[in-house]
C-alpha positions as CSV (number, residue, x, y, z in Angstrom):
1,M,-8.4,12.5,-4.7
2,L,-12.1,12.0,-3.8
3,F,-15.5,11.8,-5.5
4,S,-18.3,14.1,-4.5
5,S,-22.1,14.0,-5.2
6,F,-24.5,16.9,-5.6
7,S,-28.1,17.7,-6.2
8,F,-28.8,19.2,-9.7
9,G,-31.1,21.8,-11.0
10,A,-32.8,21.6,-14.4
11,D,-30.1,23.6,-16.2
12,D,-27.3,22.5,-14.1
13,I,-23.8,21.2,-14.8
14,A,-21.6,20.0,-11.9
15,L,-18.0,19.2,-11.3
16,I,-18.4,15.7,-9.9
17,S,-14.9,14.3,-9.8
18,A,-11.4,15.8,-9.2
19,T,-8.5,13.4,-8.8
20,I,-4.8,12.9,-9.4
21,S,-4.7,11.1,-12.8
22,N,-1.3,9.4,-12.4
23,F,-2.3,6.8,-9.9
24,D,-4.8,4.0,-10.3
25,L,-5.7,4.3,-6.6
26,T,-6.1,7.1,-4.2
27,Y,-3.7,7.6,-1.2
28,E,-4.1,9.3,2.1
29,K,-0.3,9.9,2.2
30,L,2.4,9.9,-0.4
31,P,6.1,10.0,0.0
32,L,7.9,13.0,-1.5
33,S,9.5,10.8,-4.1
34,Q,6.1,9.8,-5.5
35,A,4.5,13.3,-5.4
36,Q,6.3,14.2,-8.6
37,G,5.1,15.0,-12.1
38,L,1.4,14.8,-11.1
39,T,-1.4,15.7,-13.5
40,F,-5.1,15.9,-12.8
41,Y,-8.4,14.5,-14.0
42,N,-11.9,16.2,-13.8
43,E,-15.4,14.9,-14.6
44,F,-18.5,16.9,-15.3
45,N,-22.2,16.0,-15.3
46,N,-24.5,18.0,-17.5
47,I,-28.2,17.3,-16.8
48,A,-29.4,20.4,-18.7
49,S,-31.5,20.2,-21.9
50,F,-28.8,22.1,-23.8
51,H,-25.0,21.8,-24.4
52,H,-22.8,23.6,-21.9
53,T,-19.9,25.3,-23.6
54,G,-16.5,26.7,-22.6
55,I,-16.2,24.2,-19.7
56,Y,-12.8,24.3,-18.0
57,V,-11.4,23.8,-14.5
58,N,-8.9,26.0,-12.7
59,L,-6.7,24.2,-10.1
60,K,-4.9,26.2,-7.4
61,I,-2.6,24.3,-5.1
62,I,-1.8,25.9,-1.8
63,G,1.4,24.6,-0.3
64,P,2.3,23.8,3.3
65,N,3.5,27.4,3.8
66,N,0.1,28.7,2.7
67,D,1.4,30.0,-0.6
68,T,0.1,29.3,-4.1
69,V,2.5,26.8,-5.7
70,Y,0.4,25.8,-8.7
71,D,-2.3,27.7,-10.8
72,Y,-3.4,26.1,-14.1
73,N,-6.5,25.5,-16.2
74,S,-7.8,22.5,-18.2
75,N,-8.5,23.2,-21.9
76,P,-12.1,24.4,-22.6
77,I,-14.6,21.7,-23.8
78,T,-18.3,21.4,-24.6
79,V,-20.3,18.9,-22.5
80,A,-23.4,17.7,-24.4
81,S,-26.8,17.7,-22.9
82,Q,-27.6,14.8,-20.5
83,S,-24.0,13.5,-20.6
84,I,-20.9,13.1,-18.5
85,K,-17.5,14.2,-19.8
86,S,-14.0,14.5,-18.5
87,S,-10.9,16.7,-19.0
88,Q,-7.4,16.9,-17.7
89,I,-5.0,19.5,-16.4
90,T,-1.7,18.3,-18.0
91,V,0.8,20.8,-16.6
92,P,2.8,18.6,-14.2
93,F,3.0,19.4,-10.5
94,S,5.8,18.3,-8.2
95,A,5.9,18.7,-4.5
96,T,9.1,20.3,-3.2
97,I,8.6,19.9,0.6
98,T,6.7,17.6,2.9
99,G,3.4,18.8,4.5
100,T,-0.2,19.2,3.5
101,Y,-1.2,20.7,0.1
102,T,-4.7,22.0,-0.5
103,L,-6.1,21.4,-4.0
104,I,-8.9,23.7,-5.0
105,Y,-10.7,22.8,-8.3
106,V,-13.2,25.4,-9.7
107,M,-15.2,24.8,-12.8
108,F,-16.0,27.7,-15.2
109,Q,-18.4,27.9,-18.2
110,D,-19.7,30.5,-20.7
111,S,-23.3,29.3,-20.5
112,L,-26.1,29.4,-17.9
113,D,-25.4,27.2,-14.8
114,A,-28.3,26.7,-12.4
115,I,-26.3,25.8,-9.3
116,P,-22.8,27.5,-9.1
117,G,-22.4,26.0,-5.7
118,N,-21.5,22.5,-7.1
119,N,-18.7,23.8,-9.2
120,T,-15.9,23.5,-6.6
121,I,-14.2,20.5,-5.1
122,T,-11.4,20.9,-2.5
123,T,-9.1,18.0,-1.6
124,T,-5.8,17.6,0.3
125,L,-2.5,15.9,-0.6
126,N,-0.5,14.8,2.4
127,V,3.2,14.5,1.4
128,T,5.5,12.6,3.8
129,D,9.2,11.9,3.9
130,Y,8.8,8.1,3.3
131,L,5.3,6.8,4.1
132,M,2.9,5.6,1.4
133,Q,-0.5,5.0,2.9
134,R,-3.9,4.1,1.4
135,D,-6.0,3.9,4.5
136,N,-7.5,7.2,5.8
137,G,-6.4,6.6,9.3
138,V,-10.0,6.3,10.6
139,T,-10.9,2.9,12.1
140,T,-14.2,1.4,11.0
141,G,-14.6,-0.3,14.4
142,P,-12.9,-3.4,16.0
143,G,-10.5,-5.0,13.6
144,N,-12.2,-8.1,12.1
145,F,-9.3,-9.8,10.4
146,G,-6.7,-12.1,11.9
147,G,-6.3,-14.9,14.3
148,S,-9.1,-17.1,13.1
149,Q,-6.7,-19.5,11.4
150,T,-3.1,-20.8,12.0
151,Y,-1.8,-18.6,9.3
152,Y,-3.1,-15.5,7.4
153,E,-1.9,-12.4,5.5
154,I,-3.8,-9.2,4.8
155,G,-2.8,-6.1,2.8
156,N,-3.1,-3.7,0.0
157,W,-2.1,-3.2,-3.7
158,M,0.1,-0.1,-4.2
159,D,1.1,1.5,-7.5
160,I,4.6,3.0,-7.4
161,L,4.9,5.9,-9.9
162,E,8.6,7.0,-9.7
163,P,11.8,5.0,-9.1
164,A,12.0,4.1,-5.4
165,T,13.3,1.6,-2.9
166,I,10.8,-0.1,-0.6
167,T,12.6,-0.5,2.7
168,S,10.0,-1.4,5.3
169,A,6.3,-1.8,6.0
170,S,4.0,-0.7,8.9
171,V,0.7,-1.9,10.3
172,V,-1.7,-0.6,12.9
173,V,-2.2,-3.4,15.5
174,D,-5.8,-3.7,16.7
175,A,-6.6,-3.7,20.4
176,G,-7.9,-7.3,20.0
177,T,-4.4,-8.6,19.4
178,E,-2.8,-10.9,22.0
179,V,0.7,-10.3,23.4
180,G,3.1,-12.8,22.0
181,S,1.5,-13.2,18.6
182,M,3.7,-13.2,15.6
183,L,3.9,-10.5,12.9
184,F,5.7,-10.4,9.5
185,F,5.4,-8.5,6.3
186,T,5.7,-9.8,2.7
187,L,6.0,-7.9,-0.6
188,Y,4.5,-9.5,-3.8
189,D,4.3,-8.4,-7.4
190,I,0.8,-7.7,-8.8
191,N,0.5,-11.3,-9.9
192,Q,1.0,-12.4,-6.3
193,N,4.5,-13.7,-6.9
194,Y,6.8,-13.5,-3.8
195,L,9.4,-10.7,-3.8
196,V,10.8,-10.3,-0.2
197,S,9.7,-10.5,3.4
198,T,10.7,-9.4,6.9
199,E,11.8,-11.6,9.7
200,N,9.1,-12.5,12.3
201,Y,8.4,-10.2,15.2
202,E,6.7,-11.0,18.5
203,I,4.1,-8.5,19.5
204,T,4.6,-6.8,22.9
205,A,2.1,-5.1,25.2
206,D,3.4,-1.7,24.0
207,D,2.5,-2.6,20.4
208,I,-1.2,-3.1,21.1
209,G,-3.2,-0.2,19.5
210,D,0.0,1.2,18.0
211,T,1.9,1.2,14.7
212,V,4.6,-1.5,14.2
213,T,7.3,-1.1,11.5
214,L,9.6,-3.9,10.3
215,Y,12.4,-3.8,7.7
216,F,12.6,-6.2,4.8
217,T,15.5,-8.6,4.8
218,E,16.6,-6.8,1.6
219,P,15.3,-3.5,0.2
220,Y,13.2,-3.9,-2.9
221,T,14.2,-1.4,-5.7
222,I,11.8,-0.2,-8.4
223,S,13.2,1.5,-11.5
224,S,9.9,2.3,-13.3
225,W,6.1,2.4,-12.7
226,E,5.4,-0.9,-10.9
227,Y,2.5,-2.5,-8.9
228,V,3.2,-4.3,-5.6
229,I,1.1,-5.9,-2.9
230,V,2.2,-5.5,0.7
231,T,0.7,-7.8,3.4
232,A,1.0,-8.1,7.1
233,G,0.9,-11.7,8.3
234,S,0.7,-13.8,11.4
235,Y,0.7,-17.5,12.4
236,G,0.4,-19.6,15.5
237,P,-2.1,-20.0,18.3
238,K,-2.0,-16.4,19.5
239,K,-4.2,-13.8,17.7
240,M,-2.7,-10.8,15.8
241,V,-5.4,-8.5,14.5
242,V,-4.9,-5.9,11.8
243,Q,-6.9,-2.6,12.2
244,M,-9.2,-1.8,9.3
245,A,-10.2,1.6,7.8
246,Q,-12.5,2.9,5.0
247,P,-14.2,0.8,2.3
248,S,-11.6,-0.5,-0.2
249,P,-11.8,0.0,-4.0
250,V,-12.7,-3.1,-5.9
251,V,-9.9,-5.7,-6.3
252,S,-7.3,-3.7,-4.4
253,S,-7.1,-5.2,-0.9
254,Y,-6.4,-8.8,-0.1
255,Y,-6.8,-11.6,2.4
256,V,-4.7,-14.8,2.3
257,N,-5.8,-17.8,4.4
258,D,-3.7,-20.7,5.7
259,N,-4.3,-22.7,2.5
260,Y,-2.6,-19.8,0.7
261,D,-5.8,-18.9,-1.1
262,W,-6.1,-15.2,-2.1
263,Y,-9.4,-13.3,-1.7
264,Y,-10.5,-9.7,-2.3
265,I,-11.8,-7.8,0.7
266,T,-14.0,-4.7,0.9
267,T,-12.3,-2.7,3.7
268,T,-8.8,-1.2,3.7
269,P,-6.2,-2.7,6.0
270,M,-4.0,-0.3,7.8
271,V,-0.9,-1.8,6.1
272,R,1.5,0.7,4.6
273,I,5.0,0.8,3.0
274,N,8.0,3.1,3.5
275,L,10.1,4.2,0.6
276,D,13.6,5.7,0.2
277,E,14.5,5.9,3.8
278,P,18.1,7.0,4.3
279,A,20.7,4.2,4.8
280,S,21.5,5.7,8.3
281,I,18.2,4.5,9.7
282,E,18.9,1.5,11.8
283,A,16.9,-1.5,10.5
284,N,15.5,-4.1,12.9
285,V,16.8,-7.0,10.8
286,S,19.1,-9.9,11.8
287,Q,22.6,-9.1,13.0
288,I,23.6,-12.0,10.8
289,P,22.8,-11.3,7.1
290,W,21.4,-14.3,5.3
291,L,19.5,-15.0,2.1
292,M,17.1,-17.7,1.0
293,F,16.4,-18.3,-2.6
294,P,14.5,-19.1,-4.8
295,N,11.3,-18.4,-2.8
296,P,8.8,-19.8,-3.7
297,S,10.5,-23.1,-4.4
298,S,9.4,-26.4,-6.0
299,S,12.6,-28.4,-5.8
300,F,15.6,-26.8,-4.1
301,V,16.2,-23.7,-1.9
302,N,19.6,-22.1,-1.3
303,I,20.7,-20.6,2.0
304,K,23.6,-18.1,1.9
305,I,25.0,-16.8,5.2
306,E,27.3,-13.8,5.2
307,D,29.8,-14.7,7.9
308,N,32.3,-17.5,8.7
309,E,30.5,-19.2,11.6
310,I,28.6,-22.4,11.9
311,H,24.9,-22.0,12.2
312,E,21.8,-24.2,12.6
313,I,19.0,-24.1,10.0
314,R,15.6,-25.3,11.1
315,V,12.6,-25.7,8.9
316,S,9.1,-26.0,10.6
317,D,5.6,-26.2,9.3
318,L,2.9,-23.8,10.7
319,T,2.0,-26.2,13.5
320,G,5.5,-25.9,14.8
321,K,6.5,-29.5,13.7
322,L,10.2,-29.6,12.8
323,I,10.6,-30.8,9.2
324,Y,14.4,-30.3,8.6
325,S,17.4,-29.3,10.8
326,E,21.1,-29.2,10.0
327,K,24.3,-27.4,10.9
328,V,25.6,-25.2,8.0
329,Y,28.6,-23.2,7.2
330,R,28.0,-20.2,4.8
331,N,26.1,-21.9,2.0
332,K,23.6,-24.8,2.0
333,T,21.2,-26.2,-0.6
334,I,18.1,-27.9,0.8
335,D,16.1,-30.4,-1.2
336,T,12.4,-29.5,-0.9
337,R,11.0,-32.0,-3.3
338,E,9.6,-34.2,-0.5
339,F,8.0,-31.2,1.2
340,S,4.2,-30.8,0.9
341,A,3.0,-27.6,-0.8
342,G,2.4,-24.8,1.6
343,V,4.1,-22.3,3.9
344,Y,7.1,-23.1,6.1
345,L,9.2,-21.1,8.6
346,V,13.0,-21.3,8.2
347,Q,15.0,-20.3,11.3
348,L,18.6,-19.4,11.7
349,D,19.9,-20.4,15.1
350,S,16.3,-20.3,16.5
351,Q,16.5,-16.5,16.6
352,T,15.5,-15.0,13.3
353,S,13.2,-16.6,10.7
354,Q,11.9,-16.1,7.2
355,K,8.8,-17.5,5.4
356,L,9.4,-20.2,2.7
357,I,6.7,-21.0,0.2
358,I,6.7,-24.5,-1.4
359,N,4.7,-24.8,-4.6
């Protein structure tokens, strides 16, 4: 799950890449449900003046209990002079327990190799119960995103390999965050279409420098390989800053400004998702289940409340200006054709709120 660089001798061939081939991106942590059926990709660089023959990689995986749980080879190939070539180890590996797995890739060949020391790459695979995390957990310094505008979102693209249910999202809150700032998470598909969001959460003093997890108003279920984007967002006068980590692969981390313009960024936000948590975990969502759809909307939005009480629905823009207010019972359809395009906040009884996007 990493790339390495080496110095080469005149007759040298080196193992220069060893990765999990199933994912388009690399991950610091994978939930157990996604660490299944994994295959592996290797790349070789031959700078010699002759073809290197019989090139293959042996991969040993040492499990969390320090036992060998996988030991397979790639098929032998020939790597032509002055060329780079790849191979795969296609016997699938599935993690059986959580913990740290050590992957040891060793290249072998039946021809002269000037520097045997660059024939090995060792990586780790951290398998968790539920957490899927792209950032390496190492901060790059003070967080530099968030709070400069009245509204923003920042997050990561994730590729989900196996069927799963996304239940919640997490973010590391930077020390520059102000108490009382607002936080929410949103899940999008890879084309930046809205899927689901959390309610808004007010940051407390205990949250500063810590990880905050919020549950989506509805779990999002994935039945086959799917790409999603998860963002942490904030709005209002107080500053909520997201901690940043290592450089981000091209076109895989995002920033959304208050005009709802999407941009690529070059560092990895510490924004993560949680998959397949058991139903017994107590989610911090509204005590009154309510749905709002379609979202985004261009003409009408439906409110469905799952109880038999009268509630007040309030719609505000990002400056706090009240746009719409009405008492409702169970179901209500709101005409949004007169709303300007943008992002709004829809509140139920001034307690819990969801984001509404008007196209």
